[in-house]
C-alpha positions, 0 to 999 in steps of 0.5 A: 416519561416525566409527568408535569404537575398541574399548578393547583391554582389554575382551573380548566373550564370546558368551553361553553357552546352557548353564545353570549348576547349582550343586553344593553338594557340589562347593562344600563340597569345594573352597571351603576350608570348614572341615569334618569328615567323619564316617562312621556305621554303620546305626542309629548316633546322629549327635546326641541330643536335648539335645546342644549345637547347634554345627554344621550337617550336610550328608548326603553319602551314606546316609539319616538319620531325625530324631525327637523323644522325649517325656518318657514315652519315646515317639518321633515321626519328623519327617523322613527325609533323603537325600543332598544334605539339610541338617540340624541348622540350628537352631543358625543360629537361636539354638537352644542345644541339639538339639531332636531326635535324628538317627539313620543309617538306613543307613551314612552320610557326613556333613559337619559344618560349625561354626556360625560357619563356616556363617554366614560361608559363607552371607554370602559365597557367594550360590549356596550361600545360595540353595541353602540357603534353597531347601532350608529353604523346601521343608522348610517346605512339607513340614511344612505338607503333613504337617499338612494330611495329618494333619488331613484324610486317612485313615491309608491315604493318609498311609501311601502319601504317607509311602512315596512321600516316603521313596522320594523319588518325583518328585525329579530325579536321585534314582532310586527305590531299595530302602528299608532299616531301615524298620520298621512301628513306625517307619511307625506313628510317622510316620503317626500310627496303630497298627502293626496298621493299618500291617500291614493297609495294607502287605499290601494295597499288596503284593497290589495291586503298589504295593510289594514286598519284595526285600532291602528295601522297594521302592515303585512309582510306582503307589502315587500312585494311592492318594494321588490317589484321592478 
């Protein structure tokens, strides 16, 4: 049998069993992406409703509240974000101005990436593009779940679900921590009920051991029983 020579310039590598996990933070730090690092104090405004939409934000540290203000001055909280979340992405879909406002709930570090630069990177770097698309799909699913929650669940269940989401319950590599700067008025805006009702349910949750106050609001995983209870 004739033996076929192996070309000298081809190297055969053993397939690795390790799974590569893409880290968007590490990529943005090392890929030469033109960006600006901004620091915000607690309750500082990152951008206001009506500001020009010219960049995408990536939350590196801290927490951020996204909200919309009506013409009469009533504010509705639409999302609470944590490290690793994108926001301000409406500019990529052609929005000329911000449709809402972003406020730091705690000291926050934000990477600001210009629209043109973000579009370029998404086209050229498929791993970042996949990560960004996955994030947007997850947010879309969350919006649908919020709508169903508002339509069919009681205010008590909606409050329990909101607290669990704020504590990032069930997310990998996101340990539960103490929630700060979360007022009952804010929870009432998110849940769609009155502040006295929020106060009533919060006292009930605390008596049952689902939450506790310890330099802030700590949410226990046992609160999930309220969401699952029919």
